[in-house]
Steps between C-alpha positions, in 0.01 A plus 500: 500500500174614663261317732137455393208443736173365363177349633545124547333283234471803273713690255400837647825686565452730797847629570843509337791624714876520473697220662595450777170510689475479878180353642434565868225368724422423862525150646137398558553371856805675642441832314862575412604619153641273231669640187585300188711644218421347159714541187372424149714358222471255210500205744198637690469659844783458748449563870821691574449579867254456784497731801290416804453740786422244772466129562194287555269227379605342171823698466815289476826684446766339281845448653645788296243762618660826616356724768437869431317770700290252701421282201651236273598494132589208277508383140269200450632200310216504249520458123357770274121478492292520183222661698415591858136499615402766755186440709400870507235424763300737720575266792862620514654843538585507128820540306703816454693519174817707458703553180715774350476718812121493536264294715125438510246254637468221242119499538492866396716429197294204375152622587411312817534170682352149495637425154811282502782659303780349295842661483726413202794636302362719222581413143542756229555872485273702732478776238382261226134524396 
């Protein structure tokens, strides 16, 4: 199942990508990278893994976090989400999206910033009219 990204409070589909999708961004205070891997299925979006490349304000590691190359990885205990809202603000460094071996700045893919985005599991066949 694919992942769809649309403008919040709108039905304007901006991007449809193969699942899983990794979203990366920089912590706004400590400036280390955070990666989240999202998987789409009939239940919604599941956060399969989080990787953080540092520690700082607002970051609490679960007891089962594992260290790797100077960072930490863990699987959050979070139910599948029907939708995930992304701030997409010019006041942050912005998201980087990676899927199927390619990566790009999310703002470039959706035509800019300062419009909240909603990420959901896509329904239907992407080739259907």
